[in-house]
C-alpha positions as CSV (number, residue, x, y, z in Angstrom):
1,M,4.1,133.5,-16.8
2,R,0.4,132.8,-17.3
3,S,-1.5,131.8,-20.4
4,E,-3.9,134.4,-21.7
5,V,-6.5,134.4,-24.5
6,L,-7.4,137.7,-26.1
7,V,-10.6,138.1,-28.2
8,E,-10.8,140.8,-30.8
9,M,-14.1,141.8,-32.4
10,L,-14.0,142.8,-36.0
11,G,-16.6,143.7,-38.6
12,G,-20.3,144.5,-38.1
13,V,-22.6,147.1,-39.5
14,G,-21.1,150.5,-39.6
15,G,-18.4,149.5,-37.1
16,Q,-21.0,149.3,-34.3
17,H,-20.7,146.8,-31.5
18,P,-23.3,144.0,-31.5
19,S,-26.2,144.1,-29.0
20,P,-26.3,141.4,-26.4
21,A,-29.0,139.6,-28.4
22,Q,-26.8,139.6,-31.5
23,R,-23.7,138.4,-29.5
24,E,-25.8,135.5,-28.1
25,G,-27.2,134.5,-31.5
26,G,-30.6,136.1,-30.9
27,D,-33.2,136.7,-33.6
28,G,-31.8,140.2,-34.4
29,G,-28.8,138.9,-36.3
30,V,-26.4,141.3,-38.0
31,V,-27.6,142.1,-41.5
32,G,-25.0,143.1,-44.2
33,G,-22.0,142.2,-42.1
34,A,-20.8,139.5,-39.8
35,W,-19.3,139.7,-36.4
36,L,-16.0,137.9,-36.4
37,Y,-14.2,136.9,-33.3
38,H,-10.4,136.4,-33.6
39,V,-8.9,134.5,-30.7
40,H,-5.2,135.2,-30.1
41,D,-3.8,132.5,-28.0
42,L,-0.9,133.9,-26.0
43,S,0.0,130.6,-24.5
44,L,3.1,130.0,-22.5
45,K,4.7,128.3,-25.5
46,T,4.0,131.3,-27.7
47,L,5.5,133.7,-25.2
48,R,8.5,131.5,-24.7
49,D,9.0,131.3,-28.5
50,R,8.9,135.1,-28.7
51,E,11.4,135.5,-25.9
52,H,13.7,132.9,-27.4
53,A,13.6,134.7,-30.8
54,V,14.6,138.0,-29.1
55,R,17.4,136.3,-27.0
56,T,18.9,134.8,-30.2
57,S,18.7,138.0,-32.1
58,L,20.2,140.2,-29.4
59,P,23.7,139.9,-28.1
60,H,23.7,138.4,-24.6
61,D,25.6,141.3,-23.1
62,P,23.6,144.6,-23.3
63,R,26.9,146.6,-23.1
64,T,27.7,145.4,-26.6
65,W,24.3,146.4,-28.1
66,S,24.2,148.6,-31.2
67,R,21.4,151.2,-31.7
68,E,19.5,148.7,-33.8
69,D,19.7,146.2,-30.9
70,V,18.4,148.8,-28.5
71,H,15.5,149.5,-30.8
72,R,14.8,145.7,-31.2
73,W,14.8,145.3,-27.4
74,L,12.5,148.3,-26.9
75,H,10.0,146.9,-29.4
76,H,10.1,143.4,-27.8
77,V,9.6,144.6,-24.3
78,S,6.8,147.0,-25.2
79,E,5.0,144.3,-27.2
80,A,5.5,141.6,-24.6
81,H,4.2,143.7,-21.7
82,Q,1.6,145.6,-23.8
83,L,3.0,149.0,-23.2
84,P,2.0,152.0,-25.2
85,R,4.3,152.6,-28.2
86,V,7.8,153.4,-27.3
87,F,9.4,155.9,-29.7
88,P,12.9,154.7,-30.7
89,E,13.8,158.4,-31.2
90,R,13.9,158.7,-27.5
91,F,16.6,156.1,-27.3
92,L,19.2,157.1,-29.9
93,M,22.0,155.3,-28.2
94,N,23.8,152.0,-27.9
95,G,24.0,149.6,-25.0
96,K,26.8,151.4,-23.2
97,A,24.8,154.6,-23.1
98,L,21.8,152.7,-21.7
99,C,24.0,151.4,-18.9
100,L,24.6,155.0,-17.8
101,M,20.9,155.8,-17.6
102,T,19.1,156.0,-14.2
103,L,15.6,155.0,-13.5
104,D,14.5,158.7,-13.7
105,M,16.0,159.0,-17.1
106,F,14.0,156.0,-18.3
107,V,10.8,157.4,-16.8
108,Q,11.4,160.8,-18.4
109,R,11.7,159.2,-21.8
110,V,8.8,156.7,-21.3
111,P,6.4,157.8,-18.5
112,L,4.2,154.7,-18.9
113,G,6.6,151.8,-18.8
114,G,9.9,153.4,-18.1
115,K,10.2,151.5,-14.8
116,L,9.5,148.2,-16.5
117,L,12.1,149.0,-19.2
118,Y,14.7,149.9,-16.6
119,K,14.1,146.7,-14.6
120,D,14.2,144.5,-17.7
121,F,17.5,146.2,-18.8
122,Q,19.0,145.8,-15.4
123,L,18.1,142.2,-15.2
124,R,19.7,141.5,-18.6
125,L,22.8,143.4,-17.6
126,C,23.1,141.5,-14.3
127,N,22.6,138.2,-16.2
128,A,25.4,139.1,-18.5
129,M,27.8,140.2,-15.8
130,Y,27.2,137.5,-13.2
131,A,25.9,134.5,-15.1
């Protein structure tokens, strides 16, 4: 896993982006509003802390997951891998039902990210069965 830093620009006049001169502190400063830069440190420690929180909140064996556990897992994986929003209504099932799903079934439900969800689930299942 690598460490990343995301910068988010907020504020400004009328929601417009600053000119290069304004970004570099040129003489054309922003009047009536300030440009704020929020830095989100997605360090390795932060990512590990998030993963640990999900591991402790989800049962180790995906076959024992409830519907709520499945939804918590979906939210975690989509957030951790910056996937588009995954609608929990597409996964109204428990862990046993997820075990019966094929790769194509995941991709039908989530075209952008279905393969990643399938792989993550299969890794968790193998971990529970063989570790």
